[in-house]
C-alpha positions in Angstrom: 38.9 -11.2 307.6 38.4 -7.4 308.1 37.5 -6.8 304.2 36.1 -9.6 302.0 37.8 -10.9 299.0 37.2 -8.7 295.9 36.3 -9.7 292.5 38.8 -9.5 289.4 38.8 -5.6 288.2 37.0 -4.2 291.5 38.8 -1.8 293.9 39.2 -3.3 297.3 37.4 -1.4 299.9 40.8 -0.7 301.8 42.2 1.1 298.6 39.1 3.2 298.5 39.4 4.3 301.9 43.4 5.2 301.6 42.2 7.3 298.3 39.5 9.1 300.2 42.0 9.9 303.3 44.7 11.0 300.6 42.3 13.2 298.9 41.4 14.9 302.3 45.2 15.6 302.9 45.6 17.0 299.5 42.7 19.7 300.2 44.0 20.7 303.6 47.4 21.1 302.3 46.1 23.4 299.5 44.3 25.6 301.8 47.3 25.9 303.9 49.4 27.0 300.9 46.9 29.4 299.9 46.7 31.2 303.0 50.6 31.3 303.1 50.7 32.9 299.9 48.0 35.3 300.7 49.7 36.2 303.4 53.2 36.6 301.7 51.5 38.8 298.9 50.0 40.9 301.9 53.2 41.6 303.2 54.7 42.2 299.6 52.2 44.7 298.9 52.7 46.4 302.4 56.5 46.5 302.0 56.0 48.2 298.5 53.7 50.9 299.9 55.9 51.7 302.8 57.6 54.8 301.8 61.6 54.6 301.9 63.6 55.9 305.0 66.1 57.8 302.9 67.8 61.1 304.0 68.6 62.0 300.2 66.6 65.3 299.2 65.5 63.9 295.8 63.9 60.4 296.9 60.8 59.6 294.7 57.8 60.2 296.8 55.3 57.4 296.8 52.2 58.1 295.1 48.8 58.2 297.0 45.2 58.1 296.0 45.0 61.6 297.5 46.5 64.3 295.1 47.0 66.5 298.0 49.0 64.2 300.1 51.6 63.7 297.2 51.1 67.5 296.1 54.5 68.8 294.5 55.5 72.2 293.3 57.2 73.8 290.4 59.0 77.0 291.4 60.2 79.7 288.7 62.8 82.1 289.5 64.1 84.7 287.2 67.1 86.8 288.5 66.5 90.4 287.1 67.0 93.7 288.8 64.8 95.8 286.4 62.2 95.6 283.7 62.8 95.9 279.8 60.8 94.4 277.2 62.4 91.0 277.0 61.6 90.4 280.5 58.1 91.2 279.9 58.0 88.9 277.0 59.5 86.1 279.0 56.7 86.7 281.6 53.9 86.7 279.1 55.3 83.3 277.7 55.4 81.8 281.0 51.6 82.9 281.8 50.1 81.7 278.7 52.0 78.3 279.2 50.8 77.5 282.5 54.2 78.0 284.4 54.1 79.6 288.0 54.1 83.3 288.4 57.8 83.8 288.7 59.7 85.3 291.4 62.3 87.9 290.4 65.5 87.7 292.3 67.5 90.5 293.2 64.6 92.9 291.9 65.0 96.5 292.5 68.6 96.3 293.4 71.0 98.8 292.0 73.4 97.0 290.0 77.0 97.0 291.1 79.9 98.4 288.8 82.0 95.7 290.4 81.1 92.9 287.9 82.5 90.6 290.8 79.9 91.8 293.1 77.2 91.6 290.5 77.7 87.8 289.7 78.2 87.2 293.3 74.7 88.6 294.0 73.2 86.5 291.2 74.3 83.6 292.7 73.9 84.5 296.5 70.2 86.0 296.2 69.2 82.8 294.3 70.4 80.9 297.0 68.9 83.0 299.7 65.6 82.6 298.4 65.8 78.9 298.1 66.7 78.9 301.8 63.6 80.7 302.5 61.5 78.1 301.6 59.7 75.7 304.1 61.3 72.3 304.7 58.7 70.2 302.9 59.5 72.1 299.7 63.1 70.4 299.2 61.8 68.0 296.7 59.8 70.6 294.9 61.4 71.4 291.5 62.6 74.8 290.6 63.5 76.6 287.5 66.1 79.5 287.3 66.2 81.2 284.0 68.0 84.3 282.7 65.5 87.4 282.6 66.4 89.1 279.7 67.2 86.2 276.6 64.7 83.5 277.3 61.1 82.8 276.2 59.1 79.4 276.7 57.3 77.5 273.8 55.8 74.5 275.3 53.5 74.0 278.3 54.9 73.3 282.0 53.7 69.9 281.8 55.9 69.0 279.1 59.1 70.4 280.7 58.5 68.4 283.9 58.1 64.9 282.0 61.1 65.8 280.1 63.0 66.8 283.0 62.4 63.2 284.6 63.1 61.0 281.3 66.4 63.2 280.7 67.4 62.3 284.4 66.4 58.7 284.1 68.4 58.3 280.9 71.5 59.9 282.6 71.3 57.9 285.7 71.2 54.5 283.3 74.3 55.8 281.5 76.2 56.3 284.7 75.3 53.3 286.2 76.2 51.2 283.0 79.8 53.4 283.2 80.6 52.8 286.8 78.6 50.1 288.0 75.4 49.9 290.3 77.5 49.1 293.5 79.9 52.6 293.1 76.9 54.6 292.1 75.0 53.6 295.2 78.0 54.0 297.5 78.9 57.4 296.3 75.2 58.7 295.6 75.8 59.3 292.1 72.6 60.4 290.1 71.4 63.0 288.1 68.7 65.4 289.5 70.1 69.4 288.5 70.1 70.0 284.7 71.8 72.7 283.0 71.4 74.1 279.6 74.3 72.7 276.7 77.0 75.1 275.3 79.1 74.4 272.1 81.8 75.6 273.7 84.0 75.8 276.8 83.8 79.6 278.1 85.5 81.0 279.6 88.0 78.9 277.7 91.4 80.1 279.7 93.3 77.7 277.3 91.1 74.6 278.1 93.3 73.8 281.1 90.4 73.7 283.6 88.2 70.5 284.0 85.3 72.5 283.1 86.7 72.4 279.8 88.5 68.6 279.6 87.0 66.7 282.2 83.1 66.8 281.0 81.5 63.7 279.1 81.1 63.5 275.3 77.5 64.6 274.1 74.8 61.8 273.9 74.4 63.0 270.2 76.4 60.8 267.5 79.7 62.0 266.2 79.1 64.0 263.1 75.7 65.2 264.2 76.2 68.6 262.8 78.6 67.9 260.0 81.7 65.9 259.0 83.6 67.4 261.5 85.4 65.5 264.4 84.5 67.5 267.6 85.7 64.6 270.0 88.9 66.6 270.9 88.6 70.0 272.7 90.8 71.9 270.2 89.2 70.8 267.5 85.5 71.8 268.9 86.6 74.9 270.2 87.8 75.8 266.5 84.6 74.9 265.0 81.8 75.3 267.4 79.1 75.5 264.9 79.8 71.8 263.9 80.5 70.9 267.5 77.9 68.9 269.5 77.2 70.8 272.8 78.8 69.3 275.7 79.6 72.0 278.0 77.8 74.0 280.7 75.8 77.0 280.2 74.4 78.6 283.2 71.6 80.6 281.8 69.1 77.9 282.3 68.9 75.3 285.4 66.4 72.9 286.7 66.2 70.5 289.5 65.0 69.6 293.2 65.0 72.7 295.5 67.6 70.7 297.9 70.0 70.0 295.2 69.8 73.1 293.1 70.8 74.8 296.8 73.8 72.5 297.1 74.7 73.3 293.6 74.8 77.1 294.7 76.4 76.4 297.7 79.4 74.7 296.0 79.5 77.5 293.5 79.8 80.2 296.0 82.6 78.2 297.8 84.2 78.2 294.5 83.9 82.2 294.0 85.1 82.7 297.4 88.1 80.7 297.5 89.6 81.5 294.1 87.8 84.6 292.2 89.3 83.9 289.0 86.6 85.8 286.9 83.3 88.0 286.9 81.5 85.0 284.9 79.2 83.0 287.2 79.3 80.5 284.4 83.1 80.0 285.2 82.2 78.8 288.4 79.1 76.6 287.7 80.9 75.0 284.9 84.1 74.3 287.0 81.9 72.7 289.6 80.6 70.2 286.9 84.2 69.8 285.6 85.6 68.7 289.2 82.2 66.6 289.7 83.2 64.6 286.4 86.6 64.3 287.1 86.1 62.4 290.2 83.6 60.1 288.6 86.2 59.4 286.2 88.6 58.4 289.0 86.1 55.8 290.1 86.3 53.9 286.8 88.5 50.8 286.8 90.7 52.3 284.0 90.4 56.2 284.2 91.0 58.2 281.0 92.8 61.4 281.6 94.6 63.8 279.5 98.1 64.4 279.4 98.7 66.0 282.9 101.1 68.5 281.8 98.3 69.9 279.6 95.7 70.1 281.9 95.0 71.5 285.5 94.4 68.6 287.8 92.0 70.0 290.6 93.1 69.4 294.1 90.0 67.6 296.2 90.5 68.2 300.1 89.8 65.6 302.2 86.0 65.3 302.7 85.3 67.6 300.0 82.1 67.6 298.4 82.3 66.8 294.7 79.0 65.1 293.8 76.4 67.5 293.1 74.0 65.3 290.7 74.6 67.9 287.7 74.1 66.8 284.2 73.4 68.6 280.7 70.2 68.5 278.3 72.7 67.4 275.8 69.9 67.2 272.8 68.0 70.4 273.9 64.6 68.6 274.8 64.3 71.2 277.5 66.8 74.1 276.9 67.7 75.2 273.3 70.6 77.9 273.3 70.5 79.7 270.0 74.6 80.6 270.2 76.1 78.5 267.5 72.8 76.6 267.0 71.0 79.2 265.0 71.2 77.5 261.5 69.6 74.3 263.0 66.7 76.1 264.3 63.5 76.2 262.2 59.8 76.9 262.7 57.9 74.0 261.2 54.2 73.0 260.7 53.2 69.4 261.9 49.6 69.4 260.6 49.6 67.0 257.3 47.1 69.5 255.8 49.9 72.2 255.4 52.6 69.3 254.9 54.2 67.8 257.9 57.5 69.0 258.5 57.4 72.0 256.2 59.0 75.1 257.1 56.9 78.1 257.8 59.1 80.2 255.7 60.2 77.6 253.2 61.9 80.4 251.2 64.7 80.5 253.9 65.6 76.7 253.5 64.2 73.4 251.8 63.5 70.8 254.8 63.3 67.6 253.3 63.3 65.3 256.1 59.8 64.5 257.8 59.3 65.5 261.3 56.6 64.2 263.7 55.1 65.9 266.8 56.3 64.1 270.1 53.6 62.4 271.9 54.1 64.5 275.2 53.1 67.6 273.3 50.2 66.0 271.6 48.9 64.7 274.9 49.5 68.1 276.6 46.4 70.1 277.2 45.4 72.3 273.8 47.4 75.6 273.1 44.3 77.6 274.3 43.1 75.4 277.4 43.2 78.4 279.4 39.9 79.4 277.8 38.6 75.7 277.8 37.3 73.8 280.4 40.0 71.2 280.9 39.5 68.0 282.6 42.5 68.8 284.6 40.7 71.6 286.1 39.5 70.9 289.7 36.7 72.7 291.7 33.2 73.7 290.8 32.1 73.3 287.2 33.6 75.7 284.8 31.5 78.5 283.4 32.8 79.8 280.0 30.7 82.9 280.2 33.1 84.1 283.0 35.8 84.1 280.8 35.1 87.2 279.1 35.1 88.7 275.7 38.7 87.7 274.7 37.6 83.9 274.5 35.8 84.8 271.3 38.8 85.9 269.8 40.8 82.9 270.2 40.7 80.1 267.6 40.0 77.3 270.1 39.5 74.6 267.4 43.5 74.7 266.7 45.7 71.9 268.1 49.4 71.8 268.4 49.7 70.5 265.0 48.0 73.4 263.7 50.5 75.7 265.0 54.3 76.5 264.1 56.5 75.4 266.6 60.5 75.9 266.5 62.5 72.6 266.3 66.3 71.6 266.2 66.5 69.9 262.6 69.7 68.1 264.0 68.6 66.7 267.3 64.7 66.7 266.2 63.8 68.1 269.5 60.9 70.6 269.7 62.3 72.0 272.9 60.1 73.6 275.8 62.1 77.3 275.9 64.5 79.1 273.7 67.5 80.7 275.1 69.1 83.6 273.0 72.7 83.6 274.2 75.2 85.1 271.9 72.4 85.8 269.5 70.7 88.6 271.2 69.9 90.3 267.7 67.4 87.5 266.9 65.2 88.3 270.0 62.9 90.7 268.2 62.3 88.8 264.7 62.1 85.4 266.7 59.5 86.6 269.3 57.1 87.4 266.3 57.7 83.7 265.2 56.3 82.2 268.5 53.2 80.5 267.8 51.1 82.6 270.7 52.4 86.0 269.5 49.2 86.9 267.2 46.9 86.0 270.0 49.0 87.3 273.1 46.8 89.7 274.5 43.9 87.7 274.6 45.7 84.6 275.9 47.4 86.6 278.8 43.8 88.0 279.9 42.7 84.6 280.2 45.3 82.8 281.6 45.4 85.1 284.8 41.7 84.0 285.4 42.1 80.4 284.8 41.0 78.2 287.7 43.4 76.4 290.0 44.2 73.0 288.7 47.4 70.8 288.8 49.9 71.1 286.0 49.6 67.5 285.2 46.4 65.1 286.6 48.4 62.2 286.7 51.6 61.4 289.2 54.9 62.1 287.8 57.6 60.6 289.9 55.0 59.5 292.1 53.7 63.0 292.6 50.9 65.4 291.4 52.5 68.7 290.4 51.2 72.1 291.0 52.2 75.6 290.5 54.0 77.1 293.4 52.0 79.9 295.2 53.1 83.3 296.4 56.6 83.1 297.9 57.0 82.4 301.7 57.9 86.0 302.4 54.8 87.4 300.8 52.5 89.1 303.5 48.7 88.3 303.1 48.2 92.0 301.8 50.4 91.2 298.8 48.9 88.0 298.3 45.8 89.8 297.9 46.8 92.1 295.4 48.0 89.3 293.4 44.3 87.8 293.1 42.7 91.2 292.0 42.7 90.0 288.4 44.3 92.5 286.0 47.2 91.0 283.5 48.9 89.2 286.1 52.5 90.2 287.1 55.3 88.7 289.4 56.6 88.5 292.6 59.8 90.3 294.1 62.2 88.1 296.1 61.5 90.6 299.0 57.7 89.1 298.9 56.1 92.2 297.1 53.5 91.7 294.3 54.6 93.5 291.1 51.4 94.1 288.6 52.0 93.7 285.2 50.6 97.3 284.2 53.3 98.6 286.9 56.4 97.6 284.9 55.3 95.9 281.6 52.7 98.2 280.3 55.1 100.7 279.0 56.3 98.0 276.9 53.0 96.7 275.5 53.9 97.5 272.0 57.2 95.3 272.0 55.2 92.4 273.4 51.7 92.4 272.0 52.7 94.5 268.8 50.1 96.9 269.5 49.2 99.2 272.5 46.7 98.2 275.4 
């Protein structure tokens, strides 16, 4: 017998040996499995970190640890041929709220007496400037705003975060409406945002796609009162109570590559069918044609009676998808036209009474409003004077900030300042656009939170050290203010760094110092002379 007999209750030696061998096999199996899992996880990580090979101009850039490798820029373009007080107010608001030094499009050009030529130049010159940018700028963001009826209210970091949030929500809506397969197949997405309008203008009887083909607003029905604005004719008859759902061309934001494509498509429409001298007509028409072709992709398209509308004639191979959408709730762009009664300046400090109006005698606002988190976490209103954790480079020296720092209330936060808000959409917007309400520019300028401190803030803002707009990646990138335009010569770039009170760039690459074209409007901008 190989093994002796075992008493009752004991384990035979052959079973012990079997258990021992089985245990060794289990241990080896675990080790092999662990190695396979580790290799698989490594491969997954490598795939996730590997940038996607996609030709789209607006794909997300993979975040890297090195901020410079993931650097992206925000450009600010302002069509303006000459200076006036409203342009200088816009430049001041941009400077104190950490926007890039703007480039003035069509600057110094004599306005043509022919409206067609003038509006053509606005589109053409903006496109020409974007084409001068280096190829690595295609995924940068560009903001284009009218020069004589816009003012900023919130910092550029809030604007950038909201831009991506608005697009993300829009892309989810279109994927839900059309299906993910259709969206991928036709490259449907939103990357270019226009301001909203409460009317379709020019109206031209409402027959064109710009009027009837656009989507309904994301705001709930009856948001502006007990009026049904679903039908075009009802909205046009009562625009004050209509939800904004039409395109306004006075404010545009998007990637450089896609804004360039929108401008090219708009120019094609102008050349092919000159109908009016309004550039908004063509931008809105491009948006309408896009939405019409998107509607046709649905299983059951919903179109009005064809006898009452003009159906666009789409040519074979014609580009109709331009990735355009609207800021329906005015998180970024707040037009004043038809919305003036919904705009208020409110305190958000609980000691002053959160949600209480600055001038309570105008109207009694009983609803409670809270300051959004993206404003609360934004650098303080007077961060140009303070050592911000976003600043890069050598340790900041407060003494170099100059005498203006002592005149600013550095202890105040965003909750301590009056901010304009749309009490219907409950959005504290990034900028205000005075379309159709030019008479409100003067009185409302004095309501802007920075107006009492404008002179000191401007002086300190132009001396602020270089720093990213946002210190953490947004869309996988660290965002910076764009530098001098590509056409600027070194001697012009040197002029821009000589201090003073800042200024702007011309689209020809020349530096325009503040004192050269805005000093004459100091009383209108600051309330006092220099």
